[in-house]
KOLLUMPA-567123 format. One record per residue: residue in three letters; x, y, z of N, C-alpha, C, CB in turn; residue number from 1. Coordinates in steps of 0.05 Angstrom, whole numbers, padded with zeros to 5 digits. Glycine has a CB too. Example, Ala and Ser with C-alpha at 12.3 -4.5 7.8 and 13.67 -1.06 7.14 Angstrom:
BEGIN
+------+--------+--------+--------+--------+--------+--------+--------+--------+--------+--------+--------+--------+-----+
| rest |     nu |     nv |     nw |    cau |    cav |    caw |     cu |     cv |     cw |    cbu |    cbv |    cbw |  nr |
+------+--------+--------+--------+--------+--------+--------+--------+--------+--------+--------+--------+--------+-----+
|  Ala |  00264 | -00114 |  00156 |  00246 | -00090 |  00156 |  00264 | -00066 |  00156 |  00226 | -00089 |  00181 |   1 |
|  Ser |  00257 | -00045 |  00142 |  00273 | -00021 |  00143 |  00258 |  00001 |  00157 |  00282 | -00012 |  00114 |   2 |
+------+--------+--------+--------+--------+--------+--------+--------+--------+--------+--------+--------+--------+-----+
***
This chain:
BEGIN
+------+--------+--------+--------+--------+--------+--------+--------+--------+--------+--------+--------+--------+-----+
| rest |     nu |     nv |     nw |    cau |    cav |    caw |     cu |     cv |     cw |    cbu |    cbv |    cbw |  nr |
+------+--------+--------+--------+--------+--------+--------+--------+--------+--------+--------+--------+--------+-----+
|  Met |  00017 | -00023 |  00000 |  00000 |  00000 |  00000 |  00018 |  00025 |  00000 | -00019 |  00000 |  00024 |   1 |
|  Ser |  00012 |  00043 | -00018 |  00028 |  00068 | -00020 |  00022 |  00086 |  00003 |  00023 |  00082 | -00047 |   2 |
|  Thr |  00039 |  00106 |  00007 |  00035 |  00126 |  00028 |  00009 |  00141 |  00024 |  00059 |  00146 |  00029 |   3 |
|  Thr |  00003 |  00147 | -00001 | -00022 |  00162 | -00007 | -00046 |  00144 |  00000 | -00023 |  00170 | -00036 |   4 |
|  Glu | -00045 |  00119 | -00007 | -00067 |  00100 | -00001 | -00071 |  00097 |  00029 | -00063 |  00073 | -00014 |   5 |
|  Thr | -00048 |  00095 |  00044 | -00049 |  00092 |  00073 | -00061 |  00117 |  00085 | -00021 |  00087 |  00084 |   6 |
|  Thr | -00052 |  00141 |  00076 | -00063 |  00166 |  00087 | -00093 |  00168 |  00082 | -00048 |  00190 |  00075 |   7 |
|  Thr | -00102 |  00162 |  00058 | -00130 |  00163 |  00052 | -00146 |  00143 |  00068 | -00134 |  00158 |  00022 |   8 |
|  Arg | -00136 |  00119 |  00070 | -00150 |  00097 |  00084 | -00155 |  00104 |  00114 | -00135 |  00071 |  00082 |   9 |
|  Tyr | -00136 |  00118 |  00126 | -00138 |  00124 |  00154 | -00143 |  00154 |  00159 | -00112 |  00116 |  00168 |  10 |
|  Ser | -00154 |  00168 |  00139 | -00159 |  00197 |  00142 | -00179 |  00204 |  00163 | -00167 |  00208 |  00115 |  11 |
|  Glu | -00197 |  00185 |  00171 | -00217 |  00190 |  00191 | -00207 |  00183 |  00219 | -00242 |  00174 |  00184 |  12 |
|  Cys | -00181 |  00178 |  00222 | -00171 |  00168 |  00247 | -00154 |  00190 |  00262 | -00153 |  00144 |  00243 |  13 |
|  Leu | -00153 |  00187 |  00288 | -00138 |  00205 |  00305 | -00116 |  00190 |  00319 | -00157 |  00219 |  00326 |  14 |
|  Ser | -00093 |  00202 |  00324 | -00072 |  00190 |  00339 | -00079 |  00190 |  00368 | -00044 |  00205 |  00334 |  15 |
|  Ala | -00066 |  00173 |  00384 | -00071 |  00172 |  00413 | -00064 |  00199 |  00426 | -00055 |  00149 |  00426 |  16 |
|  Ser | -00042 |  00211 |  00417 | -00034 |  00237 |  00429 | -00055 |  00258 |  00423 | -00006 |  00245 |  00419 |  17 |
|  Trp | -00065 |  00259 |  00398 | -00086 |  00279 |  00392 | -00111 |  00273 |  00407 | -00092 |  00278 |  00361 |  18 |
|  Leu | -00119 |  00248 |  00409 | -00143 |  00240 |  00424 | -00139 |  00246 |  00454 | -00149 |  00210 |  00420 |  19 |
|  Ser | -00115 |  00243 |  00464 | -00109 |  00249 |  00492 | -00115 |  00279 |  00498 | -00080 |  00242 |  00499 |  20 |
|  Thr | -00106 |  00296 |  00480 | -00111 |  00324 |  00483 | -00141 |  00330 |  00481 | -00096 |  00340 |  00462 |  21 |
|  Arg | -00154 |  00318 |  00461 | -00183 |  00323 |  00457 | -00200 |  00314 |  00481 | -00192 |  00308 |  00432 |  22 |
|  Leu | -00193 |  00290 |  00492 | -00209 |  00279 |  00514 | -00200 |  00287 |  00542 | -00210 |  00249 |  00512 |  23 |
|  Gly | -00175 |  00298 |  00543 | -00164 |  00306 |  00569 | -00156 |  00282 |  00586 | -00184 |  00323 |  00583 |  24 |
|  Ile | -00148 |  00260 |  00573 | -00139 |  00237 |  00588 | -00112 |  00227 |  00578 | -00160 |  00214 |  00587 |  25 |
|  Asp | -00097 |  00213 |  00594 | -00071 |  00204 |  00587 | -00072 |  00183 |  00565 | -00057 |  00192 |  00612 |  26 |
|  Thr | -00051 |  00182 |  00548 | -00049 |  00163 |  00527 | -00049 |  00134 |  00537 | -00025 |  00168 |  00510 |  27 |
|  Ala | -00038 |  00130 |  00561 | -00038 |  00103 |  00573 | -00067 |  00094 |  00579 | -00021 |  00102 |  00599 |  28 |
|  Arg | -00084 |  00113 |  00587 | -00112 |  00107 |  00593 | -00126 |  00100 |  00566 | -00126 |  00131 |  00607 |  29 |
|  Ile | -00120 |  00115 |  00545 | -00132 |  00110 |  00519 | -00124 |  00081 |  00510 | -00122 |  00130 |  00498 |  30 |
|  Asp | -00099 |  00074 |  00514 | -00091 |  00047 |  00507 | -00105 |  00026 |  00523 | -00060 |  00044 |  00510 |  31 |
|  Ala | -00109 |  00031 |  00549 | -00124 |  00013 |  00566 | -00153 |  00010 |  00557 | -00123 |  00022 |  00596 |  32 |
|  Leu | -00165 |  00032 |  00549 | -00192 |  00030 |  00538 | -00193 |  00014 |  00513 | -00203 |  00059 |  00532 |  33 |
|  Arg | -00173 |  00016 |  00496 | -00172 |  00000 |  00471 | -00169 | -00029 |  00478 | -00148 |  00009 |  00454 |  34 |
|  Arg | -00151 | -00036 |  00495 | -00146 | -00064 |  00503 | -00171 | -00075 |  00517 | -00122 | -00066 |  00521 |  35 |
|  Gly | -00186 | -00059 |  00532 | -00209 | -00067 |  00546 | -00234 | -00069 |  00529 | -00214 | -00049 |  00568 |  36 |
|  Gly | -00232 | -00063 |  00503 | -00255 | -00065 |  00485 | -00274 | -00041 |  00486 | -00270 | -00089 |  00492 |  37 |
|  Glu | -00264 | -00019 |  00497 | -00280 |  00006 |  00498 | -00277 |  00024 |  00475 | -00274 |  00020 |  00524 |  38 |
|  Leu | -00255 |  00021 |  00460 | -00249 |  00037 |  00436 | -00240 |  00020 |  00413 | -00228 |  00058 |  00443 |  39 |
|  Ile | -00247 |  00029 |  00389 | -00238 |  00017 |  00365 | -00212 |  00030 |  00356 | -00259 |  00018 |  00342 |  40 |
|  Ala | -00192 |  00014 |  00350 | -00166 |  00025 |  00340 | -00155 |  00007 |  00319 | -00146 |  00028 |  00364 |  41 |
|  Val | -00138 |  00018 |  00302 | -00126 |  00003 |  00280 | -00097 |  00012 |  00277 | -00142 |  00007 |  00254 |  42 |
|  Arg | -00081 | -00007 |  00268 | -00053 |  00000 |  00262 | -00048 | -00002 |  00232 | -00033 | -00019 |  00277 |  43 |
|  Pro | -00040 |  00020 |  00220 | -00033 |  00018 |  00191 | -00010 | -00002 |  00187 | -00025 |  00046 |  00180 |  44 |
|  Pro | -00008 | -00014 |  00164 |  00014 | -00033 |  00159 |  00041 | -00019 |  00163 |  00012 | -00043 |  00130 |  45 |
|  Gly |  00058 | -00033 |  00178 |  00085 | -00023 |  00183 |  00087 | -00002 |  00204 |  00096 | -00012 |  00158 |  46 |
|  Ser |  00065 |  00004 |  00218 |  00065 |  00025 |  00238 |  00063 |  00012 |  00266 |  00042 |  00045 |  00234 |  47 |
|  Ala |  00075 |  00025 |  00286 |  00072 |  00016 |  00313 |  00051 |  00032 |  00328 |  00099 |  00019 |  00328 |  48 |
|  Glu |  00040 |  00052 |  00314 |  00020 |  00071 |  00327 | -00008 |  00062 |  00322 |  00024 |  00099 |  00316 |  49 |
|  Trp | -00024 |  00062 |  00343 | -00053 |  00057 |  00341 | -00067 |  00083 |  00332 | -00064 |  00047 |  00368 |  50 |
|  Leu | -00086 |  00080 |  00315 | -00102 |  00103 |  00306 | -00131 |  00097 |  00314 | -00099 |  00108 |  00275 |  51 |
|  Tyr | -00145 |  00118 |  00322 | -00173 |  00115 |  00332 | -00192 |  00130 |  00313 | -00174 |  00127 |  00361 |  52 |
|  Pro | -00210 |  00115 |  00300 | -00229 |  00127 |  00282 | -00246 |  00149 |  00297 | -00248 |  00106 |  00270 |  53 |
|  Ala | -00247 |  00172 |  00285 | -00262 |  00195 |  00297 | -00292 |  00189 |  00299 | -00257 |  00220 |  00282 |  54 |
|  Trp | -00303 |  00173 |  00280 | -00331 |  00168 |  00280 | -00342 |  00152 |  00304 | -00338 |  00154 |  00255 |  55 |
|  Gln | -00324 |  00141 |  00320 | -00333 |  00127 |  00344 | -00340 |  00146 |  00367 | -00313 |  00106 |  00352 |  56 |
|  Phe | -00336 |  00172 |  00362 | -00341 |  00192 |  00382 | -00364 |  00210 |  00374 | -00316 |  00208 |  00388 |  57 |
|  Glu | -00379 |  00219 |  00394 | -00398 |  00241 |  00391 | -00387 |  00263 |  00408 | -00428 |  00232 |  00401 |  58 |
|  Gly | -00377 |  00283 |  00395 | -00363 |  00304 |  00411 | -00339 |  00292 |  00425 | -00382 |  00317 |  00431 |  59 |
|  Asn | -00338 |  00295 |  00451 | -00315 |  00284 |  00466 | -00323 |  00258 |  00481 | -00306 |  00304 |  00486 |  60 |
|  Arg | -00345 |  00245 |  00473 | -00353 |  00220 |  00486 | -00354 |  00198 |  00466 | -00381 |  00224 |  00499 |  61 |
|  Arg | -00347 |  00174 |  00475 | -00348 |  00150 |  00458 | -00377 |  00143 |  00454 | -00333 |  00127 |  00471 |  62 |
|  Arg | -00384 |  00134 |  00430 | -00411 |  00125 |  00425 | -00417 |  00100 |  00442 | -00416 |  00118 |  00394 |  63 |
|  Ala | -00440 |  00099 |  00454 | -00447 |  00077 |  00472 | -00446 |  00050 |  00459 | -00475 |  00082 |  00483 |  64 |
|  Ser | -00449 |  00048 |  00433 | -00449 |  00023 |  00419 | -00422 |  00011 |  00413 | -00464 |  00025 |  00393 |  65 |
|  Val | -00401 |  00027 |  00416 | -00374 |  00017 |  00409 | -00366 | -00008 |  00424 | -00354 |  00039 |  00415 |  66 |
|  Pro | -00369 | -00010 |  00451 | -00362 | -00035 |  00464 | -00377 | -00059 |  00454 | -00366 | -00032 |  00494 |  67 |
|  Arg | -00402 | -00056 |  00446 | -00418 | -00078 |  00435 | -00406 | -00087 |  00408 | -00447 | -00070 |  00431 |  68 |
|  Val | -00398 | -00068 |  00392 | -00386 | -00075 |  00366 | -00359 | -00089 |  00370 | -00383 | -00049 |  00349 |  69 |
|  Val | -00343 | -00079 |  00388 | -00317 | -00091 |  00393 | -00321 | -00119 |  00404 | -00300 | -00074 |  00413 |  70 |
|  Ala | -00340 | -00123 |  00423 | -00345 | -00149 |  00434 | -00354 | -00169 |  00412 | -00366 | -00147 |  00456 |  71 |
|  Ala | -00371 | -00160 |  00394 | -00381 | -00177 |  00372 | -00357 | -00185 |  00354 | -00402 | -00163 |  00356 |  72 |
|  Ala | -00339 | -00166 |  00349 | -00316 | -00172 |  00332 | -00298 | -00192 |  00346 | -00300 | -00146 |  00326 |  73 |
|  Arg | -00293 | -00189 |  00371 | -00276 | -00208 |  00386 | -00289 | -00236 |  00387 | -00271 | -00198 |  00415 |  74 |
|  Glu | -00315 | -00237 |  00391 | -00329 | -00263 |  00391 | -00327 | -00276 |  00364 | -00358 | -00259 |  00399 |  75 |
|  Ala | -00328 | -00260 |  00343 | -00327 | -00270 |  00315 | -00298 | -00277 |  00306 | -00339 | -00250 |  00296 |  76 |
|  Gly | -00279 | -00270 |  00322 | -00251 | -00275 |  00315 | -00238 | -00255 |  00297 | -00249 | -00302 |  00303 |  77 |
|  Leu | -00250 | -00231 |  00296 | -00239 | -00210 |  00279 | -00218 | -00194 |  00295 | -00261 | -00191 |  00269 |  78 |
|  Asp | -00195 | -00189 |  00282 | -00175 | -00172 |  00295 | -00182 | -00142 |  00289 | -00146 | -00178 |  00285 |  79 |
|  Glu | -00167 | -00124 |  00300 | -00173 | -00096 |  00298 | -00174 | -00086 |  00269 | -00153 | -00079 |  00313 |  80 |
|  Gly | -00154 | -00096 |  00253 | -00153 | -00088 |  00225 | -00177 | -00097 |  00209 | -00128 | -00098 |  00213 |  81 |
|  Arg | -00185 | -00122 |  00214 | -00208 | -00133 |  00200 | -00234 | -00119 |  00208 | -00211 | -00163 |  00204 |  82 |
|  Leu | -00237 | -00113 |  00234 | -00260 | -00098 |  00244 | -00262 | -00071 |  00230 | -00259 | -00094 |  00275 |  83 |
|  Tyr | -00240 | -00057 |  00228 | -00239 | -00031 |  00215 | -00248 | -00034 |  00185 | -00211 | -00019 |  00216 |  84 |
|  Glu | -00238 | -00055 |  00171 | -00246 | -00059 |  00144 | -00276 | -00065 |  00141 | -00230 | -00083 |  00132 |  85 |
|  Val | -00286 | -00082 |  00159 | -00314 | -00089 |  00159 | -00331 | -00064 |  00163 | -00321 | -00110 |  00180 |  86 |
|  Leu | -00324 | -00047 |  00182 | -00340 | -00023 |  00187 | -00339 | -00003 |  00164 | -00330 | -00009 |  00212 |  87 |
|  Leu | -00318 | -00004 |  00148 | -00316 |  00014 |  00125 | -00329 |  00003 |  00099 | -00287 |  00021 |  00119 |  88 |
|  Met | -00338 | -00022 |  00101 | -00350 | -00035 |  00077 | -00376 | -00022 |  00069 | -00355 | -00065 |  00083 |  89 |
|  Arg | -00380 | -00021 |  00043 | -00405 | -00010 |  00032 | -00428 | -00030 |  00038 | -00402 | -00004 |  00002 |  90 |
|  Ile | -00451 | -00019 |  00041 | -00475 | -00036 |  00046 | -00490 | -00039 |  00019 | -00494 | -00024 |  00068 |  91 |
|  Gly | -00496 | -00063 |  00012 | -00511 | -00067 | -00013 | -00493 | -00065 | -00038 | -00533 | -00047 | -00016 |  92 |
|  Leu | -00505 | -00070 | -00060 | -00490 | -00071 | -00085 | -00483 | -00043 | -00097 | -00505 | -00086 | -00106 |  93 |
|  Gly | -00501 | -00024 | -00095 | -00497 |  00001 | -00108 | -00497 |  00025 | -00089 | -00516 |  00006 | -00129 |  94 |
|  Gly | -00498 |  00020 | -00063 | -00500 |  00042 | -00045 | -00474 |  00054 | -00037 | -00514 |  00033 | -00020 |  95 |
|  Asp | -00475 |  00079 | -00027 | -00452 |  00092 | -00016 | -00450 |  00090 |  00014 | -00452 |  00122 | -00025 |  96 |
|  Lys | -00471 |  00080 |  00027 | -00472 |  00078 |  00056 | -00454 |  00056 |  00065 | -00501 |  00073 |  00065 |  97 |
|  Arg | -00440 |  00061 |  00087 | -00422 |  00041 |  00099 | -00433 |  00032 |  00126 | -00393 |  00053 |  00103 |  98 |
|  Leu | -00423 |  00011 |  00136 | -00431 |  00001 |  00163 | -00427 |  00023 |  00184 | -00417 | -00025 |  00171 |  99 |
|  Val | -00405 |  00037 |  00181 | -00399 |  00058 |  00201 | -00421 |  00080 |  00200 | -00372 |  00070 |  00196 | 100 |
|  Asp | -00433 |  00084 |  00177 | -00455 |  00104 |  00176 | -00479 |  00094 |  00192 | -00463 |  00108 |  00146 | 101 |
|  Leu | -00483 |  00068 |  00192 | -00505 |  00057 |  00209 | -00497 |  00060 |  00239 | -00509 |  00027 |  00203 | 102 |
|  Leu | -00472 |  00057 |  00246 | -00463 |  00060 |  00273 | -00468 |  00089 |  00282 | -00433 |  00054 |  00276 | 103 |
|  Val | -00461 |  00108 |  00266 | -00465 |  00136 |  00272 | -00495 |  00143 |  00274 | -00452 |  00154 |  00250 | 104 |
|  Ala | -00511 |  00129 |  00258 | -00540 |  00134 |  00259 | -00554 |  00120 |  00282 | -00553 |  00125 |  00233 | 105 |
|  Gly | -00538 |  00104 |  00298 | -00550 |  00091 |  00321 | -00563 |  00064 |  00315 | -00570 |  00109 |  00334 | 106 |
|  Glu | -00558 |  00053 |  00292 | -00569 |  00028 |  00284 | -00551 |  00005 |  00292 | -00575 |  00027 |  00253 | 107 |
|  Asp | -00547 |  00003 |  00318 | -00527 | -00015 |  00330 | -00532 | -00044 |  00324 | -00527 | -00011 |  00360 | 108 |
|  Asp | -00557 | -00053 |  00325 | -00563 | -00081 |  00321 | -00554 | -00090 |  00293 | -00593 | -00086 |  00325 | 109 |
|  Gln | -00559 | -00074 |  00273 | -00550 | -00081 |  00246 | -00520 | -00083 |  00244 | -00561 | -00060 |  00226 | 110 |
|  Val | -00506 | -00065 |  00257 | -00477 | -00065 |  00256 | -00466 | -00089 |  00270 | -00466 | -00039 |  00269 | 111 |
|  Val | -00477 | -00095 |  00293 | -00468 | -00119 |  00309 | -00473 | -00144 |  00292 | -00482 | -00120 |  00336 | 112 |
|  Ala | -00496 | -00147 |  00280 | -00502 | -00170 |  00264 | -00483 | -00173 |  00240 | -00532 | -00169 |  00254 | 113 |
|  Ala | -00477 | -00151 |  00227 | -00459 | -00152 |  00204 | -00431 | -00159 |  00213 | -00459 | -00125 |  00190 | 114 |
|  Val | -00422 | -00149 |  00236 | -00395 | -00156 |  00246 | -00394 | -00186 |  00253 | -00388 | -00139 |  00271 | 115 |
|  Arg | -00415 | -00196 |  00265 | -00416 | -00225 |  00272 | -00415 | -00242 |  00246 | -00441 | -00231 |  00288 | 116 |
|  Gln | -00428 | -00233 |  00225 | -00429 | -00248 |  00200 | -00403 | -00248 |  00185 | -00451 | -00238 |  00182 | 117 |
|  Ser | -00385 | -00230 |  00193 | -00359 | -00227 |  00180 | -00338 | -00246 |  00192 | -00349 | -00199 |  00182 | 118 |
|  Ser | -00346 | -00264 |  00209 | -00328 | -00282 |  00222 | -00312 | -00299 |  00202 | -00343 | -00301 |  00241 | 119 |
|  Pro | -00286 | -00301 |  00206 | -00270 | -00318 |  00189 | -00275 | -00348 |  00194 | -00240 | -00312 |  00192 | 120 |
|  Arg | -00289 | -00353 |  00216 | -00295 | -00381 |  00223 | -00317 | -00393 |  00207 | -00302 | -00382 |  00253 | 121 |
|  Gly | -00332 | -00376 |  00192 | -00353 | -00385 |  00175 | -00377 | -00389 |  00191 | -00346 | -00411 |  00161 | 122 |
+------+--------+--------+--------+--------+--------+--------+--------+--------+--------+--------+--------+--------+-----+
***
């Protein structure tokens, strides 16, 4: 993946240090929230840095559905990168709407069901 593709793919994401400033909490706490399934994060290929999609927040608060989505992904055997890909997938054959758009709209049950169906276990 080229640098341009990587930048575009993760353009909706925030670094832990930026998020720390925005939320007023330490980066170690942000990492603990990620590990605890409270936040969605992804690592670009070849990077050691976690990035946090901005769409999982409403203002300075995490969307209430995020832990449910992360739990469904973990139950389905999806790693962070695959969860991120699934959430960015288009819905339907010709639509522009993505699963993350449903998450933002509060349609949590549909998002959780789609994440569960994305299991590599079949």
